[in-house]
C-alpha positions in Angstrom: 93.1 93.0 132.1 95.5 90.6 130.5 98.5 92.4 132.2 96.8 92.0 135.6 96.3 88.2 135.0 99.9 87.9 133.9 101.1 89.4 137.1 98.9 87.1 139.1 100.1 84.0 137.3 103.8 84.6 136.9 104.4 81.8 139.4 102.1 79.4 137.5 103.9 78.6 134.3 104.1 75.0 135.3 102.0 75.1 138.5 103.9 73.7 141.4 103.4 76.6 143.7 100.5 76.6 146.1 98.3 79.7 146.2 98.9 82.0 149.2 95.7 81.1 151.0 95.4 77.5 152.3 92.2 75.6 151.5 90.5 73.5 154.1 90.3 69.8 153.3 87.2 68.8 151.4 85.1 66.3 153.3 82.4 64.0 152.0 79.3 66.1 151.5 81.2 69.3 151.2 81.8 71.2 148.0 85.5 71.3 147.0 86.4 75.0 147.0 88.5 76.6 144.3 92.2 76.8 145.2 93.8 78.0 142.0 91.7 81.2 141.6 93.8 84.3 141.8 96.9 82.4 140.9 96.4 80.2 137.8 93.4 82.2 136.6 91.4 85.3 137.7 89.4 85.1 140.9 86.8 87.6 139.6 84.0 85.8 137.8 83.4 88.4 135.2 87.1 88.8 134.4 87.5 85.0 134.2 84.5 84.6 131.9 85.8 87.4 129.6 89.3 85.9 129.5 88.2 82.4 128.7 85.7 83.6 126.1 88.4 85.6 124.4 90.8 82.7 124.4 88.1 80.5 122.8 87.2 83.1 120.3 90.9 83.4 119.2 91.5 79.7 118.9 91.9 78.5 115.3 89.4 75.8 114.3 90.7 72.8 112.3 89.4 72.1 108.9 88.4 68.6 109.6 86.4 67.8 112.8 84.7 64.6 113.6 83.3 63.4 116.9 85.6 64.3 119.9 86.2 61.1 121.9 88.7 62.5 124.3 91.6 64.9 124.5 94.6 66.4 126.2 95.0 70.0 127.5 97.6 71.8 129.5 97.1 73.1 133.0 99.5 76.0 133.7 98.5 79.5 134.4 96.2 80.9 131.7 98.7 83.5 130.4 101.1 80.7 129.7 99.0 77.8 128.5 95.5 79.2 128.2 95.7 79.8 124.4 96.9 76.2 123.9 94.2 74.8 126.1 91.6 76.9 124.2 92.5 75.1 121.0 91.0 71.9 122.4 88.0 73.5 124.2 87.0 75.5 121.1 86.1 72.1 119.5 83.6 71.5 122.3 81.8 74.8 122.1 78.0 74.3 122.3 78.3 70.5 122.7 76.4 68.6 125.3 78.0 65.9 127.5 76.5 64.1 130.5 79.8 63.5 132.2 83.4 64.7 131.8 86.1 62.5 133.3 89.2 64.6 134.2 92.5 62.8 134.6 95.4 64.7 136.1 98.7 64.3 137.9 99.0 65.0 141.6 101.6 67.7 142.1 101.3 68.3 145.8 101.1 64.8 147.3 102.6 61.5 146.4 100.4 58.4 146.7 99.8 55.0 145.1 97.0 54.5 142.7 94.1 56.8 142.0 92.2 59.4 144.1 88.7 59.8 142.7 86.9 62.7 144.3 84.1 62.0 146.8 83.0 65.7 146.9 79.5 66.4 145.6 80.8 69.4 143.5 83.9 71.4 142.6 83.7 75.2 142.8 85.2 77.9 140.6 84.4 81.6 140.4 82.0 80.8 137.6 79.9 78.5 139.9 79.9 74.9 141.2 80.3 72.0 138.9 78.5 68.8 140.2 80.4 65.6 140.5 78.9 62.4 139.0 79.0 60.8 142.4 77.5 57.5 141.3 80.1 57.0 138.6 82.9 58.1 140.9 81.8 55.6 143.5 81.7 52.8 141.0 85.2 53.5 139.8 86.5 53.6 143.4 84.7 50.3 144.2 85.8 48.4 141.1 89.4 49.4 140.7 91.6 47.8 143.4 94.0 50.8 143.3 91.3 53.5 143.6 90.2 55.4 146.6 89.5 59.0 147.7 92.4 61.0 149.2 90.9 64.4 150.1 94.3 65.9 151.0 95.6 65.1 147.5 93.0 67.3 145.9 92.7 70.2 148.3 95.3 72.4 146.7 95.8 70.5 143.4 95.4 72.7 140.3 95.7 70.2 137.4 92.0 69.4 137.2 90.6 72.6 138.6 92.1 74.8 135.8 90.1 72.8 133.2 86.8 73.6 134.8 86.4 77.3 133.7 87.0 76.2 130.1 84.4 73.5 130.4 81.9 75.9 132.0 82.2 78.4 129.2 82.5 75.9 126.3 79.9 73.2 127.0 76.2 73.4 127.3 75.1 73.5 131.0 74.1 70.3 132.8 77.3 68.3 132.6 78.9 66.6 135.6 82.5 65.7 136.3 84.5 62.8 137.7 87.8 64.2 138.9 90.6 61.5 139.0 94.1 62.3 140.3 96.7 59.8 139.2 99.5 58.8 141.6 102.0 56.0 141.0 100.5 53.2 139.0 101.6 50.3 136.8 100.6 49.7 133.2 97.9 47.2 134.1 96.2 49.5 136.6 96.3 52.3 134.0 94.6 50.0 131.4 92.0 48.8 133.9 91.0 52.4 134.7 90.6 53.1 131.0 88.4 50.1 130.6 86.2 51.0 133.6 85.7 54.5 132.2 84.7 53.0 128.9 82.2 50.8 130.7 80.5 53.9 131.7 80.3 55.3 128.2 77.4 53.2 126.9 74.1 55.1 126.9 75.7 58.4 128.0 77.6 61.3 126.3 81.0 60.9 127.9 84.1 62.9 127.4 87.6 62.1 128.8 90.3 64.8 129.3 93.9 64.3 130.4 95.5 67.3 132.0 99.2 67.6 131.3 102.0 70.0 130.5 105.0 68.9 128.5 108.7 69.2 129.3 109.8 71.0 132.4 112.6 73.6 132.7 115.0 72.9 129.8 116.1 75.7 127.5 113.8 76.6 124.7 115.7 74.6 122.0 115.8 71.5 124.1 112.1 71.9 125.0 111.0 72.1 121.3 112.9 69.0 120.4 111.8 67.1 123.4 108.1 68.1 123.1 108.1 67.2 119.4 109.3 63.7 120.3 106.7 63.3 123.1 103.8 64.5 120.9 104.9 62.0 118.2 104.7 59.2 120.8 101.2 60.2 121.8 100.1 60.4 118.1 101.7 56.9 117.5 99.0 55.4 119.8 101.3 52.7 121.2 100.9 53.0 125.0 103.9 50.7 125.7 106.2 52.7 123.4 104.9 56.0 125.0 105.6 54.8 128.5 109.0 53.5 127.8 109.9 56.5 125.6 108.9 58.9 128.3 110.4 57.1 131.3 112.7 59.0 133.6 115.7 56.9 132.4 115.2 58.5 128.9 115.4 62.1 130.1 117.9 64.3 128.3 120.1 66.7 130.3 118.3 69.7 131.6 114.8 68.1 131.4 113.1 67.2 134.7 110.1 65.4 133.0 108.8 64.7 129.5 105.3 65.5 130.7 104.0 65.8 134.3 100.7 64.1 133.3 102.5 61.1 131.8 100.2 58.5 133.5 97.0 60.3 132.9 97.9 60.6 129.2 98.6 56.9 129.1 95.1 56.2 130.4 93.8 58.6 127.7 95.7 56.8 125.0 94.5 53.4 126.2 90.9 54.7 126.2 91.2 56.1 122.7 92.8 52.9 121.5 89.7 50.9 122.5 87.6 52.7 119.9 87.6 51.8 116.2 88.7 54.5 113.8 89.9 57.0 116.4 92.9 59.2 115.4 94.8 61.9 117.2 94.8 65.5 116.0 97.5 67.9 117.2 95.8 71.2 117.8 98.7 73.3 118.9 101.9 73.5 121.0 103.6 76.4 122.9 106.1 77.1 125.6 106.1 79.4 128.6 108.8 81.5 126.8 106.1 83.0 124.6 104.5 84.6 127.6 107.5 85.2 129.8 110.2 86.0 127.3 112.6 83.7 129.2 114.0 81.0 126.9 116.5 79.6 129.4 114.1 77.7 131.6 110.7 76.8 130.0 107.7 74.5 130.2 106.0 73.1 127.1 102.3 72.7 126.3 100.2 70.9 123.8 96.6 70.3 123.0 95.5 67.0 121.3 92.1 65.8 120.3 91.2 62.2 119.5 88.6 62.3 116.8 86.3 59.6 115.4 83.6 59.5 112.7 81.5 57.5 115.2 82.3 57.3 118.9 79.4 55.0 119.8 80.9 51.9 121.5 77.7 50.0 120.9 78.0 50.2 117.2 81.2 48.2 116.8 80.8 45.2 114.6 83.2 42.7 112.9 82.6 42.7 109.1 82.2 39.4 107.3 85.6 39.3 105.8 87.3 39.9 109.2 85.1 37.1 110.7 86.3 34.7 108.1 89.9 35.6 108.8 89.4 35.2 112.6 87.9 31.8 112.1 90.8 30.8 110.0 93.2 32.0 112.6 91.3 30.3 115.4 91.2 27.0 113.6 94.8 27.1 112.6 95.8 28.0 116.2 93.9 25.1 117.6 95.3 22.7 115.0 98.9 23.9 115.6 98.6 23.7 119.4 97.2 20.1 119.3 99.9 19.0 116.9 102.6 20.5 119.1 103.5 23.2 116.6 103.8 27.0 116.7 101.5 29.3 114.8 102.6 32.7 113.3 100.0 35.3 112.4 100.0 36.6 108.8 101.8 39.8 108.3 99.1 41.6 106.4 96.3 41.7 108.9 93.3 44.0 108.4 93.3 47.0 110.8 90.2 45.7 112.5 92.0 42.6 113.6 94.6 44.8 115.5 92.0 46.5 117.7 92.2 45.3 121.4 89.2 43.2 122.2 88.0 40.6 124.6 87.5 37.2 123.1 86.4 33.6 123.8 87.2 30.5 121.8 84.8 27.6 122.2 85.4 24.1 121.1 82.7 21.5 120.7 82.7 17.8 119.8 79.5 16.2 118.6 77.6 19.3 119.9 79.0 19.0 123.4 81.4 21.4 125.0 85.1 20.4 124.6 86.8 23.5 125.8 86.2 27.2 126.3 88.8 29.8 127.3 88.7 33.5 126.9 89.9 36.9 128.1 87.3 39.5 129.0 89.6 42.5 129.1 91.0 43.9 125.8 94.6 43.3 126.6 95.8 42.1 123.2 95.1 42.9 119.6 92.1 40.8 118.5 94.0 38.4 116.2 96.7 37.8 118.8 94.1 37.2 121.4 92.4 34.6 119.1 95.6 32.7 118.8 96.2 32.6 122.5 92.7 31.6 123.4 92.5 29.0 120.7 95.6 27.3 122.0 94.4 27.6 125.6 90.9 26.2 124.8 92.5 23.1 123.2 95.1 22.4 125.8 94.4 24.3 129.1 90.7 24.1 129.9 90.9 22.5 133.4 87.5 20.8 132.9 88.8 18.6 130.0 91.8 16.6 128.9 93.8 18.3 126.2 92.4 17.7 122.7 94.1 14.9 120.9 95.2 15.0 117.2 92.7 12.3 116.3 89.8 14.5 117.6 90.6 17.4 115.3 88.2 16.4 112.4 85.4 16.2 115.0 86.1 19.5 116.8 84.2 22.6 115.7 85.5 26.1 116.6 83.4 29.0 117.7 84.6 32.5 118.3 83.0 35.1 120.5 84.3 38.7 120.0 83.3 40.8 122.9 82.1 44.4 122.5 82.8 47.0 125.2 81.9 46.1 128.7 79.0 48.3 129.9 77.9 49.2 133.3 74.4 47.8 134.0 72.5 50.2 136.2 69.3 48.1 136.5 69.3 44.3 136.4 65.8 44.4 134.8 67.4 45.8 131.7 69.4 42.6 130.9 68.4 41.2 127.5 68.5 37.4 127.1 70.1 36.4 123.9 71.8 39.7 123.4 73.7 40.5 126.6 76.5 38.6 128.3 76.8 39.3 132.0 79.7 40.0 134.4 79.2 40.4 138.2 81.9 41.7 140.5 81.5 41.9 144.3 83.3 44.3 146.6 85.5 41.5 148.0 86.8 40.6 144.5 84.6 37.7 143.5 83.6 37.7 139.9 81.7 35.6 137.3 81.0 35.8 133.6 78.5 34.1 131.3 78.5 34.6 127.5 75.3 35.8 125.7 74.6 32.3 124.2 74.5 30.5 127.6 71.0 31.5 128.7 69.7 30.7 125.2 71.3 27.2 125.2 70.0 26.6 128.8 66.5 27.9 128.2 66.9 30.5 131.0 64.9 33.6 131.5 66.5 36.9 132.7 66.3 36.1 136.4 67.7 32.6 136.0 70.5 34.1 133.9 71.3 36.5 136.7 71.2 33.7 139.2 73.6 31.7 137.0 76.2 34.5 136.8 76.0 34.8 140.6 76.6 31.1 140.9 79.6 31.4 138.5 81.1 33.9 140.9 80.4 31.7 144.0 77.8 34.2 145.2 74.3 33.5 146.5 71.7 33.4 143.7 70.1 36.6 144.7 73.3 38.6 145.1 72.6 40.7 142.0 69.8 42.3 144.1 72.2 43.7 146.7 74.4 46.8 147.0 77.6 44.8 147.4 78.0 43.9 143.7 78.4 45.7 140.3 76.8 44.3 137.2 78.2 44.7 133.7 76.9 43.6 130.4 78.4 43.1 127.0 77.4 42.0 123.6 79.4 39.5 121.5 79.5 38.6 117.9 79.5 34.8 117.8 80.5 33.0 114.7 82.1 29.7 113.6 81.3 26.0 114.0 83.8 24.7 111.4 86.0 21.7 112.2 89.4 22.8 113.5 91.2 20.4 111.2 90.0 22.6 108.2 91.5 25.8 109.6 94.8 25.5 107.7 
């Protein structure tokens, strides 16, 4: 059986060849048919099940396993990369997930942005896998670079080859969100990661990036190149990863460091938004191990991002870190008002380096004197506090800049935002606990912090009307289909005079 599969998949070591039979374009309402069966993996359901099960059975299990937050697996023909992919999927055996987001490169069609499938299900010889159509639609509607390009997915294998492993490893009942990644800038990649995270609250969500490593160098070059690429992934610095794997950095004989470079960047960004997540290299290989040809190879790797707790609603700032953040905020405000620079301490606690959204609020005599924040987790927490403290003191357009004489009267309050969460039903908003964000399809948006309805004495409906007004929308816009509601929690602390911040 293995010999037969090897013959079928000889052209699929990397997977740029289209199977012999063309597949008709998937249309909305039509199941996306399997296109890689018989080429990348067996078309016979029994043979496919036996092969995948044997790969999973043979996969070594690491000694330490926490909660799998997300991971990376290769997508070549199973005789080439199946054993490497199985190292990741073996960790998932018997687990239950509600939705699996699949991120993969588009090999057969070039496009800008993201193609998020609008099909109701994807088919393999093992059966159909339903698409989480509601989540897919929200991602398309709320990311300006996202759409559905049916032609891009009709013969694309990078996502499809992951499905049989999921079908054999996971408990039944999961749905998928297939996302093909075209050309995209760093901010678009980060926003996609944040929107996926917004879907993670209240559901068991798994994110998988599909990628092979180096393409077509000799074996010695492949091993060295792949080792460097895996080190960049493990390092967790998305900027360093993107610059280190840019085409300008390619050594002679290497066509790409990894074909799923941008999907992996989304994966790394997603993992970096969680506290305490660390990568675990599960295995590497090259096509030479299956083909015997070491002159022109493709590399493969499986990586799992593990955490002791992957619950985004459980993130808190401990007391010691809160004190440090208040000191930083007050010092930033004082330095900005006095026309001085502020340099962060070098020995910051790890929790202060996690990307988080944050607001800094200034009050004088109990009245608002400035409030500036960033909703998206674009900077490490401590750095964001510095920037928002300076901006609240000098750049809030509603107020004149704070003067040095006011500093003894100014109190500083910090709001550290938890993950943004999709709010399916507006009736679930909790006054005093949730902050609100509303986004309309035409791009209008508004935000109110959790403390606002408490300070104003609003009930939930008045709170929703208030966030609509903040976005310039009618007060009842939250009842319509043309908007998306998000909520977030925030840890709010402070109130000390800025002049005492050091």
